[in-house]
C-alpha positions in Angstrom: -29.2 -7.8 75.9 -28.9 -9.2 72.4 -31.0 -8.3 69.4 -33.7 -10.9 68.9 -35.0 -12.3 65.6 -38.4 -10.5 65.4 -39.0 -7.5 63.2 -42.3 -5.8 64.3 -44.3 -2.8 63.3 -45.9 0.1 65.2 -49.5 1.5 65.2 -48.9 5.2 64.5 -46.5 8.1 64.3 -45.5 8.0 68.0 -44.5 5.2 70.3 -47.4 4.1 72.5 -46.7 3.1 76.1 -47.4 -0.6 75.4 -45.1 -0.5 72.4 -42.1 0.5 74.5 -42.7 -2.7 76.5 -43.1 -4.7 73.2 -39.8 -3.3 71.8 -38.0 -4.1 75.0 -38.8 -7.8 74.7 -35.6 -9.9 74.1 -37.1 -11.6 71.0 -37.5 -8.3 69.2 -34.5 -6.9 67.4 -35.8 -4.5 64.7 -38.8 -2.4 63.7 -40.3 -1.8 60.3 -42.1 1.5 59.6 -45.0 2.2 57.2 -46.8 5.3 55.9 -49.0 5.4 59.0 -45.9 6.0 61.0 -44.9 9.1 59.1 -45.9 12.8 59.2 -42.8 14.7 58.2 -39.0 14.4 58.5 -39.0 16.1 62.0 -41.6 13.7 63.4 -39.8 10.7 61.8 -36.5 11.8 63.4 -38.2 12.0 66.8 -39.8 8.6 66.3 -36.5 6.8 65.3 -34.7 8.4 68.2 -37.4 7.1 70.6 -37.1 3.6 69.1 -33.3 3.6 69.4 -33.5 4.8 73.0 -35.7 1.9 74.1 -32.8 -0.4 74.8 -29.1 -1.1 74.2 -27.9 -2.2 71.8 -30.3 -0.1 69.8 -33.0 -1.7 67.7 -32.6 -1.5 63.9 -35.2 0.6 62.2 -36.2 -0.4 58.6 -38.6 0.8 55.9 -39.5 0.0 52.2 -38.4 3.1 50.3 -37.6 1.7 46.8 -39.3 4.5 44.9 -42.3 4.5 42.6 -45.2 2.5 44.0 -43.1 1.4 47.0 -42.2 4.6 48.9 -43.6 4.8 52.4 -42.4 8.4 53.2 -43.3 11.1 50.6 -44.0 14.6 51.9 -40.6 16.1 52.8 -38.7 13.4 50.9 -37.6 13.3 47.3 -40.2 11.6 45.1 -38.1 8.7 43.8 -38.9 7.1 40.4 -39.4 3.3 40.1 -36.0 1.8 39.4 -37.3 0.8 35.9 -36.6 4.4 35.0 -32.9 3.8 35.8 -33.0 0.8 33.6 -34.3 2.8 30.7 -31.4 5.3 31.0 -29.0 2.3 31.2 -30.4 0.9 28.0 -29.6 4.2 26.2 -26.2 4.8 27.9 -24.8 2.2 30.2 -22.4 4.5 31.9 -25.0 7.2 32.5 -27.4 4.5 33.8 -24.8 3.3 36.3 -24.1 6.8 37.5 -27.8 7.4 37.9 -28.3 4.2 39.9 -25.5 5.1 42.3 -26.8 8.7 42.7 -30.4 7.7 43.4 -29.3 4.9 45.7 -27.3 7.5 47.6 -30.3 10.0 47.7 -32.7 7.4 49.0 -30.4 6.3 51.7 -29.1 9.7 52.7 -32.5 11.1 53.2 -33.5 8.2 55.4 -30.3 8.3 57.4 -30.8 12.0 58.0 -34.0 11.0 59.9 -32.4 8.1 61.8 -33.7 5.2 59.7 -31.1 2.4 59.5 -32.0 0.4 56.4 -34.3 0.4 53.5 -35.3 -3.0 51.9 -33.6 -2.2 48.6 -32.7 -2.8 45.9 -35.3 -5.1 44.3 -33.3 -7.4 42.0 -36.1 -9.4 40.5 -36.0 -9.8 36.8 -39.0 -8.4 34.8 -40.4 -11.3 32.8 -43.5 -9.3 32.0 -45.9 -11.5 34.1 -45.7 -10.2 37.7 -47.8 -7.1 38.4 -46.5 -6.9 41.9 -43.0 -6.5 40.6 -43.4 -4.8 37.2 -41.5 -1.4 37.3 -39.9 -2.3 40.6 -37.4 -4.3 38.5 -34.5 -2.5 37.0 -34.6 -4.5 33.8 -35.5 -7.9 32.2 -31.9 -8.8 31.5 -29.8 -10.4 34.3 -26.6 -8.6 33.4 -28.3 -5.2 33.4 -30.0 -5.9 36.8 -26.7 -7.0 38.3 -24.8 -3.9 37.0 -27.5 -1.5 38.2 -28.0 -3.2 41.6 -24.3 -3.1 42.4 -24.2 0.6 41.5 -27.3 1.3 43.6 -25.9 -0.7 46.6 -22.7 1.3 46.4 -24.7 4.6 46.4 -26.5 3.4 49.6 -23.1 2.5 51.1 -21.8 6.0 50.3 -24.7 7.3 52.4 -24.0 5.0 55.3 -26.7 2.4 54.7 -26.5 -1.3 54.2 -28.4 -2.8 51.2 -30.8 -5.7 51.3 -31.5 -7.4 48.0 -34.9 -8.9 47.4 -36.9 -11.1 46.7 -34.5 -14.2 46.7 -34.4 -16.3 44.6 -36.8 -14.4 42.3 -40.4 -13.1 42.2 -40.5 -11.9 38.7 -41.5 -15.1 36.8 -44.8 -15.7 38.7 -48.2 -14.1 38.3 -49.5 -14.4 41.9 -48.8 -11.8 44.5 -47.4 -13.4 47.6 -49.3 -10.9 49.8 -52.5 -12.7 48.8 -51.5 -16.3 47.7 -48.5 -18.6 47.4 -46.9 -18.1 43.9 -45.5 -21.3 42.3 -42.6 -21.2 39.9 -42.1 -24.6 38.3 -38.7 -24.0 36.8 -35.8 -26.3 37.8 -32.8 -24.7 39.5 -30.7 -25.0 36.4 -33.1 -22.8 34.6 -32.9 -20.0 37.2 -29.3 -18.9 36.7 -30.4 -15.6 35.3 -32.4 -14.9 38.5 -29.4 -15.8 40.7 -26.9 -13.8 38.7 -27.6 -10.4 40.4 -27.1 -12.1 43.8 -23.8 -13.6 42.7 -22.5 -10.1 41.7 -23.9 -8.4 44.8 -22.4 -11.0 47.1 -19.1 -10.6 45.4 -19.4 -6.9 46.4 -20.1 -7.7 50.1 -23.9 -7.5 50.0 -25.0 -7.1 53.7 -28.6 -8.4 53.5 -31.1 -10.6 51.5 -34.8 -10.9 51.9 -36.3 -14.3 50.9 -39.6 -14.6 49.0 -42.7 -16.5 49.8 -42.5 -18.3 46.4 -42.6 -22.1 46.0 -40.2 -23.8 43.5 -41.4 -27.4 43.8 -38.7 -28.7 41.4 -36.2 -27.5 44.0 -38.1 -27.8 47.3 -41.9 -28.1 48.0 -41.6 -25.5 50.8 -41.7 -21.7 50.0 -38.2 -20.3 49.6 -38.6 -18.4 52.8 -39.1 -21.6 54.7 -36.6 -23.7 52.7 -33.3 -24.9 54.0 -32.5 -26.0 50.5 -32.8 -22.4 49.3 -31.3 -20.5 52.2 -28.7 -22.8 53.7 -28.0 -24.6 50.5 -28.2 -22.2 47.5 -27.8 -18.9 49.2 -25.3 -19.7 51.9 -23.3 -22.6 50.5 -23.6 -22.2 46.7 -23.5 -18.4 46.5 -21.3 -17.9 49.6 -23.6 -15.3 51.3 -22.4 -14.3 54.7 -24.8 -11.5 55.6 -28.2 -11.4 57.2 -31.3 -13.2 55.9 -34.7 -11.6 56.3 -37.9 -13.5 55.8 -40.5 -11.6 53.8 -43.5 -10.7 56.0 -44.7 -14.0 57.7 -48.2 -12.7 58.0 -48.6 -12.7 54.2 -50.8 -15.3 52.6 -47.8 -16.7 50.8 -46.6 -18.2 54.1 -50.0 -19.0 55.6 -50.3 -22.5 54.2 -47.4 -23.6 56.3 -49.3 -23.4 59.6 -49.9 -20.8 62.3 -47.5 -17.9 62.9 -45.4 -19.9 65.5 -45.1 -22.9 63.2 -44.1 -20.6 60.3 -41.6 -18.8 62.4 -40.0 -22.0 63.6 -39.8 -23.3 60.0 -38.2 -20.0 58.8 -35.6 -20.1 61.6 -34.8 -23.8 60.9 -34.4 -23.0 57.2 -31.8 -20.3 58.0 -33.7 -17.0 58.3 -32.1 -14.6 60.8 -34.9 -12.1 61.0 -38.6 -12.9 61.1 -40.6 -10.0 59.7 -44.2 -9.9 61.1 -46.3 -6.9 60.0 -49.8 -5.6 60.4 -50.8 -8.4 62.7 -50.3 -7.5 66.4 -52.0 -10.7 67.6 -49.5 -12.7 65.6 -46.6 -10.8 67.2 -48.1 -11.4 70.7 -48.5 -15.1 69.9 -44.8 -15.3 69.0 -43.7 -13.5 72.1 -45.7 -16.1 74.1 -44.9 -19.2 72.1 -41.5 -18.8 70.6 -38.7 -20.0 72.9 -35.2 -19.3 71.6 -31.7 -19.1 73.1 -29.8 -15.9 72.1 -27.7 -16.3 68.9 -24.6 -14.1 69.1 -23.9 -14.6 65.4 -27.3 -13.3 64.4 -27.1 -10.5 66.9 -23.8 -9.4 65.3 -25.1 -9.5 61.8 -28.1 -7.5 62.8 -26.1 -4.9 64.8 -23.9 -4.3 61.8 -26.9 -3.0 59.9 -27.1 0.1 62.1 -26.6 3.1 59.8 -23.5 5.2 59.8 -23.9 8.7 61.1 -24.6 11.3 58.4 -25.8 14.8 58.0 -28.9 16.0 59.8 -31.9 16.6 57.6 -31.5 20.4 57.2 -27.8 20.1 56.6 -28.4 17.4 54.0 -30.8 19.5 52.1 -28.2 22.4 52.1 -25.4 20.1 50.8 -24.0 20.2 47.3 -24.4 16.4 47.0 -28.1 16.6 47.6 -28.6 19.5 45.1 -26.7 17.4 42.5 -29.0 14.5 43.2 -32.0 16.7 42.6 -30.7 17.5 39.2 -30.4 13.8 38.4 -33.9 13.3 39.7 -35.3 16.1 37.5 -33.9 14.4 34.5 -35.7 11.2 35.5 -39.0 13.1 35.6 -38.9 13.5 31.8 -40.7 10.8 29.8 -38.3 8.1 28.8 -37.5 7.9 25.1 -38.0 4.1 25.0 -39.9 1.3 26.7 -38.0 -1.7 27.9 -39.2 -5.1 26.7 -39.7 -7.6 29.5 -37.8 -10.8 29.7 -34.4 -11.8 28.6 -32.9 -10.3 25.4 
């Protein structure tokens, strides 16, 4: 059986009987976890093992574990700072900032891998233009070069821990006020004016970036459709212009940023036609059921292969990880981040 294009969620901290049947459906290929699915590292390890055991090849298990406001698993995990904190250290000392980015990328990924989670949707490589509250301190910095440097270091840290990185939110969510969870943000810049937003992707792709998540943001000067449903953005800019060869995730298709494009089946067909490999559908079980009933697709071996490659490399078990020298060293770096930063970064380009 191949891995299908749907990424779905679960109701609670254990697999329910009906969910096993859901995860065995050939259209499903991956699972995203949330805080409601987490109790402690031991429970999480059991849950990921149960998900992986449903079928072969095993489903890919994902989470959003950026740090700061976006960290789904907290008790029993290191409390990660928002990546803006890394950017502040970079501004003071670029070499130290890069070392910190790699160390915290490793820590985030190593703790998840120790519990069987395959990928975290990180790093966020949006630029901070000082207007987007939903991005804010989730951005490393306001300067494209700084974001690119830090994102590459962070990705390498994740890779050291056995986890593939997914950069988001392509082509950029930092220059719009609206939150795509609740509305469709519109960015009226022309493509030529977005080179800074694309620069981190160029650097990451040159360093074998495995995954990209595409935003529900409309850029009408480029394409009237949201980027997540736009062949111009995905097949054109991302694949052809930037040379990306990894896997493309849509942002959650149940978000309001995608709702203007029709019902969930219509949105999903549009996302697939635009070039998305994985359709993320969260917190809307009726929408998932509608897709399982209404979406008819032939298996795509290329997509299956790209998704299968995201399975995490085997690492230390949780107890062994916490006893390791590498983990203790990362805790010292984390403790330094807890101190108040000596400066505040100005948003936007400098």
